[in-house]
C-alpha positions as CSV (number, residue, x, y, z in Angstrom):
1,M,0.0,0.0,0.0
2,L,1.5,3.3,-1.1
3,P,1.9,6.0,1.6
4,L,-0.5,9.0,1.5
5,H,0.7,12.2,-0.1
6,P,1.5,14.9,2.4
7,T,-1.4,17.0,1.1
8,H,-3.8,14.1,1.6
9,L,-2.5,13.7,5.2
10,S,-3.0,17.4,5.8
11,G,-6.6,17.0,4.5
12,V,-7.2,14.1,6.9
13,A,-5.8,16.2,9.7
14,C,-8.1,19.1,8.7
15,V,-11.1,16.8,8.9
16,A,-10.0,15.5,12.3
17,A,-9.5,19.0,13.6
18,C,-13.0,20.1,12.4
19,L,-14.6,17.1,14.1
20,S,-12.7,18.0,17.3
21,A,-14.0,21.5,17.1
22,I,-17.6,20.2,16.8
23,V,-17.0,18.0,19.9
24,A,-15.5,20.9,21.8
25,A,-18.5,23.1,20.9
26,W,-20.8,20.4,22.1
27,G,-18.8,20.2,25.3
28,A,-19.4,24.0,25.9
29,F,-23.1,23.3,25.7
30,C,-22.8,20.4,28.2
31,V,-20.9,22.4,30.8
32,R,-23.3,25.4,30.5
33,G,-23.8,27.1,33.8
34,S,-20.3,26.5,34.9
35,T,-17.1,28.6,34.6
36,A,-15.7,25.9,32.3
37,V,-17.6,27.3,29.3
38,P,-14.8,29.7,28.2
39,A,-12.3,26.9,28.3
40,A,-14.4,24.8,26.0
41,L,-14.9,27.7,23.6
42,W,-11.1,28.3,23.6
43,S,-10.7,24.6,22.7
44,A,-13.1,24.9,19.8
45,A,-11.3,28.0,18.6
46,A,-7.9,26.2,18.8
47,C,-9.3,23.2,16.9
48,L,-10.7,25.5,14.2
49,A,-7.4,27.2,13.9
50,L,-5.7,23.9,13.5
51,A,-8.2,22.9,10.8
52,A,-7.6,26.1,8.9
53,E,-3.8,25.5,9.0
54,M,-4.2,21.9,7.9
55,G,-6.6,23.0,5.2
56,A,-4.2,25.6,3.9
57,R,-1.4,23.0,3.9
58,A,-3.6,20.6,1.9
59,A,-4.4,23.3,-0.6
60,G,-0.7,24.2,-0.9
61,G,-1.1,27.6,0.5
62,L,1.7,27.3,3.2
63,G,4.6,26.3,0.9
64,D,6.7,29.1,2.4
65,P,8.5,27.7,5.5
66,A,8.3,31.1,7.2
67,A,4.5,31.3,6.7
68,A,4.0,27.7,7.8
69,A,6.0,28.3,11.0
70,A,4.1,31.5,11.8
71,A,0.8,29.7,11.3
72,R,1.8,26.9,13.5
73,L,2.9,29.2,16.3
74,A,-0.5,30.9,16.2
75,V,-2.2,27.5,16.4
76,V,0.0,26.4,19.3
77,S,-0.6,29.7,21.2
78,L,-4.4,29.2,20.9
79,S,-4.1,25.5,22.0
80,L,-2.6,26.7,25.4
81,C,-5.6,28.9,26.2
82,P,-8.0,26.2,27.6
83,A,-5.6,25.1,30.3
84,L,-4.9,28.7,31.4
85,S,-8.6,29.5,31.2
86,L,-9.4,26.8,33.8
87,L,-6.8,28.2,36.2
88,G,-8.9,31.3,36.6
89,A,-12.3,29.7,36.5
90,K,-13.8,31.2,39.7
91,R,-16.5,33.8,39.9
92,P,-16.7,36.7,39.6
93,Q,-13.2,37.2,38.0
94,H,-13.5,34.4,35.5
95,G,-14.9,36.7,32.9
96,V,-12.1,39.2,33.1
97,W,-9.6,36.4,33.3
98,Q,-10.4,35.6,29.7
99,L,-8.8,38.9,28.7
100,I,-5.6,37.6,30.4
101,V,-5.9,34.3,28.5
102,G,-6.3,36.1,25.2
103,T,-3.4,38.4,26.0
104,L,-1.2,35.4,26.6
105,A,-2.1,34.0,23.2
106,V,-1.2,37.3,21.5
107,V,2.1,37.5,23.4
108,L,3.0,33.9,22.5
109,A,2.2,34.5,18.8
110,M,4.1,37.8,18.7
111,P,7.2,36.3,17.2
112,A,5.2,35.1,14.3
113,A,3.7,38.5,13.7
114,S,7.1,40.1,14.1
115,A,8.7,37.8,11.5
116,L,5.9,38.3,9.0
117,L,5.7,42.1,9.4
118,M,9.3,43.1,10.2
119,R,11.4,40.3,8.6
120,P,9.3,38.8,5.7
121,G,10.6,35.4,4.7
122,S,12.4,34.7,7.9
123,L,11.3,32.1,10.5
124,P,9.9,33.3,13.9
125,T,12.5,33.8,16.6
126,V,11.0,32.2,19.7
127,H,12.8,33.0,23.0
128,L,14.0,30.2,25.2
129,L,11.7,31.3,28.0
130,E,8.7,30.9,25.7
131,R,10.0,27.5,24.5
132,C,10.1,26.3,28.1
133,F,6.8,28.0,29.1
134,M,4.7,26.3,26.4
135,P,5.4,22.7,27.3
136,L,5.2,23.6,31.0
137,L,1.6,24.9,30.5
138,V,0.7,21.7,28.7
139,L,2.1,19.8,31.7
140,V,0.0,21.9,34.1
141,G,-3.1,21.2,32.1
142,W,-2.4,17.5,32.0
143,M,-1.7,17.4,35.8
144,N,-5.0,19.1,36.5
145,F,-6.9,16.1,35.1
146,A,-4.4,13.3,35.5
147,G,-6.1,12.1,38.7
148,T,-9.6,12.2,37.3
149,R,-11.6,9.9,35.0
150,R,-10.5,12.2,32.2
151,A,-6.9,11.1,32.5
152,A,-6.7,9.1,29.3
153,A,-8.5,11.8,27.3
154,V,-6.3,14.6,28.6
155,T,-3.2,12.5,28.0
156,A,-4.1,12.1,24.3
157,V,-4.8,15.9,24.0
158,A,-1.5,16.8,25.8
159,A,0.4,14.4,23.5
160,A,-1.2,16.1,20.4
161,E,-0.2,19.5,21.7
162,L,3.4,18.5,22.2
163,L,3.5,17.0,18.7
164,L,2.2,20.2,17.2
165,M,4.6,22.4,19.1
166,R,7.6,20.1,18.5
167,G,9.4,22.8,16.5
168,F,9.1,25.3,19.4
169,L,10.4,23.0,22.1
170,P,13.8,23.9,23.7
171,G,16.6,22.9,21.4
172,A,14.3,22.1,18.5
173,S,14.5,23.5,14.9
174,L,11.7,24.9,12.9
175,D,13.2,24.0,9.5
176,G,12.2,20.3,9.7
177,V,8.7,21.0,10.9
178,A,8.0,23.5,8.2
179,T,9.4,21.6,5.2
180,A,9.9,17.9,5.8
181,A,7.4,15.5,4.2
182,S,7.3,13.5,7.4
183,A,5.8,16.6,9.2
184,A,2.5,15.9,7.5
185,T,2.4,12.4,9.0
186,I,3.2,13.7,12.5
187,D,0.6,16.5,12.1
188,A,-2.0,13.9,11.1
189,A,-1.1,11.8,14.1
190,A,-1.5,14.8,16.4
191,A,-4.9,15.6,14.9
192,G,-5.9,12.0,15.4
193,L,-4.8,12.1,19.0
194,L,-6.7,15.3,19.5
195,L,-9.9,13.9,18.0
196,G,-9.5,10.7,20.0
197,G,-9.1,12.6,23.3
198,T,-12.1,14.8,22.7
199,L,-14.3,12.0,21.7
200,L,-13.2,9.9,24.7
201,A,-14.1,12.8,27.0
202,A,-17.5,13.2,25.3
203,V,-18.3,9.5,25.6
204,Q,-17.4,9.6,29.3
205,A,-19.7,12.6,29.8
206,L,-22.5,10.8,28.1
207,L,-22.0,7.6,30.1
208,N,-22.1,9.6,33.4
209,R,-25.5,11.1,32.6
210,P,-27.5,8.0,34.0
211,G,-25.5,8.2,37.3
212,R,-26.3,11.9,37.6
213,A,-30.0,11.3,37.1
214,N,-30.1,8.5,39.7
215,G,-28.2,10.7,42.1
216,G,-30.7,13.5,41.7
217,D,-33.6,11.1,42.3
218,A,-32.0,9.7,45.4
219,A,-31.3,13.1,46.8
220,N,-34.9,14.0,46.8
221,D,-35.5,11.3,49.5
222,P,-35.6,13.1,52.9
223,G,-33.7,10.2,54.5
224,V,-30.8,10.3,52.1
225,S,-27.3,10.9,53.4
226,V,-25.4,14.2,53.1
227,A,-22.8,12.4,51.0
228,A,-25.5,11.3,48.5
229,I,-26.4,14.9,47.9
230,I,-22.9,16.4,47.8
231,D,-21.0,13.7,45.9
232,P,-22.7,13.9,42.5
233,P,-22.1,17.6,41.8
234,F,-18.7,17.6,43.5
235,L,-17.5,14.7,41.4
236,A,-19.0,16.2,38.3
237,L,-17.1,19.5,39.0
238,R,-14.0,17.5,39.5
239,E,-14.4,16.1,35.9
240,T,-15.3,19.6,34.6
241,L,-12.6,21.8,36.2
242,G,-10.0,19.3,37.2
243,A,-8.2,18.8,40.5
244,A,-7.0,22.3,41.2
245,W,-10.3,23.9,42.0
246,T,-11.8,20.7,43.4
247,L,-9.1,20.4,46.0
248,R,-9.5,24.1,46.8
249,I,-13.2,23.6,47.5
250,A,-12.5,20.5,49.6
251,E,-9.9,22.5,51.6
252,R,-12.4,25.4,52.3
253,F,-15.2,22.9,53.2
254,D,-12.9,21.0,55.6
255,T,-11.9,24.3,57.3
256,E,-15.6,25.0,57.9
257,A,-16.2,21.5,59.0
258,A,-13.4,21.6,61.5
259,A,-14.4,25.0,62.8
260,H,-18.0,23.9,63.4
261,G,-17.4,20.3,64.5
262,W,-19.1,18.7,61.6
263,P,-18.4,14.9,61.6
264,C,-17.4,14.9,57.9
265,R,-14.5,15.8,55.6
266,L,-14.6,16.4,51.9
267,R,-12.0,14.3,50.1
268,F,-11.0,14.2,46.4
269,G,-13.3,11.2,45.9
270,G,-16.3,12.6,47.8
271,L,-17.6,13.2,51.3
272,E,-16.5,11.0,54.2
273,T,-17.8,10.7,57.8
274,V,-15.0,11.0,60.3
275,R,-17.0,10.0,63.5
276,D,-20.3,8.6,64.5
277,P,-23.0,11.0,63.5
278,L,-25.1,9.8,66.4
279,D,-22.5,11.1,68.9
280,P,-24.6,13.0,71.5
281,H,-22.0,15.8,71.5
282,S,-22.4,16.5,67.8
283,D,-24.5,19.3,66.5
284,P,-27.8,17.9,65.3
285,L,-28.2,20.7,62.7
286,W,-24.8,20.1,61.0
287,H,-26.4,18.5,58.0
288,R,-28.2,21.6,57.0
289,D,-25.2,23.8,57.7
290,A,-22.9,21.5,55.7
291,L,-25.2,21.6,52.7
292,R,-25.4,25.4,52.8
293,A,-21.6,25.7,53.1
294,F,-21.0,23.3,50.2
295,R,-23.6,25.1,47.9
296,A,-22.0,28.5,48.7
297,L,-18.6,27.2,47.7
298,M,-20.0,25.5,44.5
299,R,-21.8,28.7,43.5
300,R,-18.4,30.3,42.9
301,F,-18.1,28.0,39.9
302,V,-21.6,26.8,38.8
303,S,-25.2,28.0,38.7
304,D,-28.2,26.5,40.5
305,A,-29.3,25.1,37.1
306,W,-26.0,23.3,36.8
307,L,-26.3,21.9,40.3
308,A,-29.8,20.6,39.5
309,R,-28.6,18.8,36.4
310,H,-25.9,17.1,38.5
311,G,-28.0,15.6,41.3
312,W,-28.6,18.6,43.6
313,P,-32.3,18.5,44.7
314,K,-34.4,21.6,44.3
315,A,-35.6,21.2,47.9
316,V,-32.0,21.8,49.1
317,V,-31.6,24.8,46.8
318,D,-34.8,26.3,48.3
319,G,-33.7,25.5,51.9
320,Q,-36.6,23.2,52.5
321,H,-34.9,19.8,52.5
322,A,-35.4,17.7,55.7
323,E,-32.4,16.9,57.7
324,P,-30.8,13.8,56.2
325,Q,-29.3,10.9,58.0
326,A,-25.5,11.1,57.8
């Protein structure tokens, strides 16, 4: 079987990137009501930028190595925006944070604009600090989800990003990336990994929907435990925003629990009881206070509608839920 022509491989990569953009846009709809929406939109924009670059390569429009390297740097700069967006995903500053994210993309792509406008025909000169910062941000994004159920999906996406930015890594050269025929094969592999990672995350989100629905039905039972109410939205937020903000919420909740003597602690995997809830010295109203504290923390990242979609009963939102059994 004859190997595919580089233009054909670029066409395949273009299609894969377009499909990834569609999945990312669908993901933005799925996480509506949360501060993860901007990150999903940044992902869709980055996938569209990659599709445009691959489409231009397939059409022969990026034959100039300097133009090809500049286009790639712009794509790589956009691809780093979702990870940075999640690092500032806390209300009320999450909206303004997107200006910082966009500014970062512009700064990272500045060498490409400088080469095109000031030194036409020359390759972008990327500083060593930028070459080190870009893979570091990819690593941070990967670590944020490495301990969640999205670990395989985020690993595929991170590998795709590193393949795409291979010419901008410390010690790497842009010449081979811009001109070698093997570059089309690597780019197609990167686009395939990107599509595989986004599709895997989408499938996992779909498979988790029945569990969310069951959690919501159970939570409407007045005798349900506090953990059965808290765990579904907490774990859903873990899969949406990653470990950084999830651990921060757990830390703040545990501080409140320790201060008020609640017999529970919020761990990475959900709520745990730390002593017998029937202890006569424990506060009998801790259930209601714990739920209120947890909801207050979650409201920094999600809306009440998001909470309701992920198992939080309306009675608790209205403050009318009976005291559950811990």
